[in-house]
C-alpha positions as CSV (number, residue, x, y, z in Angstrom):
1,M,-2.3,-25.5,6.8
2,S,-3.3,-22.5,4.5
3,A,-3.8,-22.6,0.4
4,N,-2.1,-19.2,0.5
5,I,1.4,-19.6,2.6
6,I,4.3,-20.4,1.3
7,Y,6.1,-22.6,4.0
8,R,9.4,-24.3,1.0
9,V,10.7,-22.5,-1.1
10,D,12.1,-24.9,-4.4
11,A,14.6,-24.1,-6.7
12,S,15.9,-26.9,-7.4
13,A,14.6,-27.0,-11.1
14,A,17.0,-26.5,-14.0
15,T,15.3,-23.9,-15.8
16,F,15.2,-22.1,-12.3
17,V,18.9,-23.1,-11.6
18,K,20.4,-22.3,-15.2
19,S,18.5,-18.8,-15.2
20,Y,19.3,-17.2,-11.6
21,G,23.1,-17.9,-12.3
22,S,22.6,-15.9,-16.2
23,L,21.5,-12.8,-13.4
24,P,24.4,-9.9,-13.7
25,D,26.1,-10.4,-9.8
26,E,25.4,-7.9,-9.0
27,L,21.5,-9.2,-8.9
28,L,22.2,-12.5,-7.2
29,R,22.7,-11.2,-3.7
30,E,20.0,-8.9,-3.8
31,A,17.3,-12.5,-5.7
32,K,18.1,-14.7,-3.3
33,K,18.2,-11.9,-0.5
34,I,14.2,-11.9,-2.0
35,I,13.7,-15.5,-2.5
36,G,13.5,-15.7,1.6
37,H,11.3,-13.0,1.8
38,L,8.8,-15.5,0.5
39,L,9.4,-18.1,3.6
40,L,6.3,-18.0,5.4
41,L,4.8,-15.0,3.6
42,D,0.4,-15.1,2.7
43,V,0.4,-14.5,-1.2
44,T,-2.8,-12.3,-0.3
45,K,-1.1,-10.1,1.8
46,A,2.5,-9.3,0.4
47,P,4.5,-6.3,0.9
48,A,4.0,-3.8,-1.1
49,K,7.7,-4.2,-2.1
50,L,8.2,-7.4,-3.9
51,H,5.0,-6.4,-5.9
52,L,4.3,-10.4,-5.8
53,H,1.0,-11.0,-8.1
54,N,-0.4,-13.7,-10.1
55,L,-0.4,-13.6,-13.9
56,Q,-3.8,-12.6,-15.5
57,N,-4.5,-16.0,-18.1
58,R,-0.9,-17.3,-17.2
59,T,-0.6,-20.7,-16.0
60,A,1.6,-23.7,-16.0
61,W,2.1,-27.1,-15.5
62,S,1.5,-28.3,-12.0
63,I,5.2,-30.1,-10.5
64,E,2.9,-32.3,-8.1
65,N,0.5,-33.4,-10.5
66,P,1.3,-32.9,-14.0
67,K,-2.1,-33.5,-15.4
68,V,-3.0,-29.9,-13.7
69,K,-2.3,-26.5,-14.3
70,V,-1.5,-23.8,-11.4
71,K,-0.8,-20.5,-11.7
72,C,1.6,-18.9,-12.0
73,Y,3.5,-16.0,-9.1
74,T,5.4,-13.4,-10.1
75,V,8.0,-11.5,-7.5
76,H,10.1,-8.4,-8.5
77,I,14.2,-9.1,-8.0
78,T,15.1,-5.5,-7.9
79,P,13.4,-2.0,-6.6
80,D,13.2,-0.6,-9.7
81,D,11.7,-4.3,-11.5
82,N,13.5,-5.2,-14.6
83,Y,14.2,-7.9,-12.6
84,K,11.9,-10.7,-11.5
85,A,11.3,-14.5,-10.7
86,S,7.5,-16.9,-11.2
87,F,6.9,-20.1,-9.1
88,T,4.0,-21.6,-8.6
89,L,2.2,-21.8,-5.1
90,E,1.9,-25.8,-4.8
91,N,0.8,-26.9,-1.1
92,G,2.6,-25.0,0.7
93,T,5.4,-25.4,-1.4
94,A,6.9,-22.1,-4.0
95,Y,8.4,-23.8,-7.0
96,M,10.8,-21.5,-8.2
97,R,10.2,-21.3,-11.8
98,Y,12.4,-18.7,-13.8
99,A,14.7,-15.6,-13.1
100,G,14.8,-12.5,-15.3
101,K,14.3,-9.9,-17.3
102,H,10.9,-8.5,-16.3
103,D,9.6,-8.9,-19.6
104,S,11.0,-12.0,-20.8
105,I,9.4,-13.2,-17.4
106,D,5.3,-12.2,-18.6
107,K,6.0,-13.7,-21.5
108,N,7.4,-16.6,-20.4
109,P,6.7,-17.6,-16.7
């Protein structure tokens, strides 16, 4: 199993559920579609349209091992780059963290 491939997406975190539910109605379908594109994706070879990248100098506590910090990644939800979602990648699982306005996600992934 490659460390860079997403085999599973976990969108059950309360912070993600709340922030996803707060997105404008017209963005919910687009967000769901983009999150679906993450499955079986190699984060080092993501298509440019996703604008997927890890945030420099931003880490988060691991879901699987709370004593360790891991990289935070973001993916754009809208083509105009106004909205994005963040996640960590641990052992093939993308743990979704937040969805919202671009600047908000960059400041608090």
